[in-house]
Structures are given as C-alpha cells and as structure tokens.
N, C-alpha and C positions, 0 to 999 in steps of 0.2 A: 260431546266428548271432543271436537275442537277447542270452541272455547275454554272449554277445563285446563287441557293443555296448555294452549297460550297462556294461560292466569298462572299454571303453576308454573311455566316457564317465565313469566315475569316476576313472579315471590322468589325463585328462585334467584335470578337478575338483580335485585335490588337487598338479599343476602348480600352476594359475592361482593356490590357494591360499597354495601354497608361495612363490611369487612374489613375492605383494602382501604374506605377513608378512614378506619378505627385504627387500625397498622400504620398507616401512615402520622393520624395524627399522634399517638405514641411516639412514632421516632424523629420526630420533628422536636416534642417534647423534652427528649430523651435529651437530644442534639444539645451543645453549648454554641448559642451562634454568637456569641462576645466579640466585640472589634475591639481592637487594641488602638489608641493614637501611636502616631510614629514615634514619640519620647516614650512611651509605653515599650513599644514593641523591640525599639533600642537598647532601654533598659535593660529587655527578659532575655535577649539573641545573646547567644554564647559566640563570638569569635572564630569563625573558621579555622582548620589549620593551614599553613603558608604551603605554598609547592615553590620551590627552587627551579626555575625555567632556567633551561640548560639553552644554550645561546646558538642559532641555527651555523651549522657550518659552512663555509664558501663554498658555493658554487662552482662544481669543477670544469673547465671546457667538454662540450659534447662530440663526440666522436664523429667524424663526417661518414656520410650514411653513405653502406652499402652498393654498389649499382648489379644491378642482376638484369639479364635480357634474357627474353621468351625466344624462343626458335621458331620456328615450324617446320624448317626443311628437314625434308626428309619423314616427319610421320605424318604418317597419311590419315593416322585417327582427325589430328586436327585441317591436315589442307583439305579433307574432301571429305563429303557425307558420308555417313558409316551405312543410310542406309538410301535407295532409290526414291529419286525423287519421283513421285507419283503425279504432279503434274504436268513436267514434262511428258512425263510417258500419256498422260491423258492427251496434249496438244498433238504427238508426233502420231498418234492412233487416227485421229480424226482429219 
C-alpha cells in the first residue's frame, strides 16, 4: 500500500513537471527575443518630449535660531522623584 502511494505521487509530480516545462516552452516560443543594434534602435526610437527646466531660485538667508531655556525651578515633577526610592528605604532599614 505504501509503495502504491509513492508511485502515484511520483507520477503526479512528473505530470506537473511536464506541464510546467511545456508552459514555459510555449511562452518562450511566443516571445520575440530579437535584439537590435544601436543604429537600428536609434532609427526606431522616437524623440522624447522636451521639458523646460526652471532655474532654481536664489537661496534666502536662514533666520537666526530661537533660543529656548528649559528650567526646573519650581517644578517638583522634574526636580525630585515622583516615587519613593526603594533602594534608600531598604538601606535605611538594615
């Protein structure tokens, strides 16, 4: 029974491989792979529409950066811990 399943599986795999190879062969035969020389390609190519390039405007002077001062005076959330320091509590108990 086991050898019969493996034989059927092998036949199915071979059929799939043959079908894929046939499909690939058909697509390659249908595709035109003719390569042109540079002279032929230049003769067949159409000119690309020209685009007018606008000149880049002169750069303006950058404004001076604004200074910002961050202060912790009078702000308890930044100056001290919001929670008790458990390490200091553990040290003070021992």
